[in-house]
C-alpha positions in Angstrom: -66.5 39.7 -21.8 -64.0 41.0 -24.4 -61.2 39.9 -22.1 -62.5 36.4 -22.1 -62.8 36.3 -25.9 -59.2 37.5 -26.2 -58.1 35.0 -23.7 -59.7 32.0 -25.5 -58.4 33.1 -28.8 -54.8 33.5 -27.4 -55.2 30.0 -25.8 -56.2 28.5 -29.1 -53.2 30.1 -30.8 -50.9 28.8 -28.0 -52.3 25.3 -28.4 -51.9 25.4 -32.1 -48.2 26.4 -31.9 -47.6 24.0 -29.1 -48.9 21.1 -31.2 -46.7 22.3 -34.1 -43.6 22.3 -31.9 -44.4 18.8 -30.6 -45.0 17.5 -34.2 -41.9 19.3 -35.4 -39.7 17.6 -32.8 -40.3 14.3 -34.7 -39.4 15.6 -38.1 -36.0 15.1 -39.7 -34.7 18.6 -38.9 -36.5 18.7 -35.5 -34.9 19.0 -32.1 -36.0 17.0 -29.0 -36.1 20.3 -27.1 -39.1 21.3 -29.2 -41.2 18.8 -27.3 -40.5 20.7 -24.1 -41.4 24.0 -25.7 -44.6 22.6 -27.1 -45.7 21.1 -23.8 -45.0 24.5 -22.1 -47.1 26.3 -24.7 -50.0 23.8 -24.4 -49.8 24.0 -20.6 -49.9 27.8 -20.5 -53.0 27.7 -22.9 -54.8 25.2 -20.7 -53.9 27.3 -17.6 -55.5 30.4 -19.2 -58.6 28.4 -20.2 -58.9 27.1 -16.6 -58.6 30.7 -15.1 -61.1 32.1 -17.6 -63.6 29.3 -16.9 -63.7 29.7 -13.2 -66.9 31.3 -11.9 -66.6 34.2 -9.5 -68.1 33.7 -6.1 -71.3 35.5 -5.3 -70.7 38.7 -3.4 -71.6 38.1 0.2 -72.6 41.7 0.7 -75.3 41.6 -2.0 -78.3 43.7 -1.0 -81.8 42.2 -1.1 -84.2 43.8 -3.5 -87.6 45.0 -2.3 -90.5 45.4 -4.7 -93.2 47.8 -3.8 -96.5 47.7 -5.6 -98.6 50.8 -5.7 -102.2 50.1 -6.5 -104.3 52.9 -8.1 -107.6 54.1 -6.6 -109.7 52.3 -4.1 -108.5 48.7 -4.0 -110.0 46.1 -1.7 -107.8 43.1 -0.9 -109.3 39.7 -1.2 -107.7 36.6 0.3 -105.5 34.8 -2.1 -106.2 31.1 -2.4 -104.1 28.3 -4.0 -105.3 27.3 -7.4 -104.8 23.7 -6.7 -105.9 23.0 -3.1 -107.7 26.3 -2.1 -105.4 26.9 0.9 -105.0 30.5 2.1 -101.8 32.1 0.9 -99.9 34.9 2.6 -97.3 37.4 1.4 -94.4 35.2 2.6 -95.6 32.6 0.0 -95.1 35.0 -2.9 -91.5 35.5 -4.3 -90.2 37.4 -7.3 -88.5 35.1 -9.9 -87.0 36.7 -13.0 -89.2 39.8 -12.4 -92.5 37.8 -12.2 -94.5 37.1 -9.0 -94.4 33.3 -8.2 -96.5 31.6 -5.5 -95.5 28.5 -3.7 -98.4 26.9 -1.7 -97.2 25.8 1.8 -99.9 23.1 1.9 -99.7 21.3 -1.4 -96.3 22.8 -2.5 -97.6 23.7 -5.9 -95.7 26.5 -7.6 -97.2 28.8 -10.2 -97.0 32.4 -11.5 -99.5 35.0 -10.4 -101.4 36.5 -13.2 -103.7 39.5 -13.1 -107.1 39.0 -14.6 -108.6 41.8 -16.8 -110.8 44.3 -14.9 -113.5 44.4 -17.6 
């Protein structure tokens, strides 16, 4: 993260000086060679920005995460039914999204988050 910030700041500085060189080439004491130097500085800056902006590919060897739920005491399991159509849901219809259990009904394709009702 700090490397990206330093890269963007250095790119901004390079663009600034590149534009100054290009503008200076058209002044009374300027040299036509300054246009070339300015274009090189701006090109390097945009190259750095391009390299910093590229997203890294996802690691193909990423391990799947398995969640285990340990229920306390004597727990009886009821059939889970869809809130919209009442269709029976299985464990393959439940997925973890951002740490929360989300259900997608295979019959009506409704998606909603599972919530636990209070026991009292």
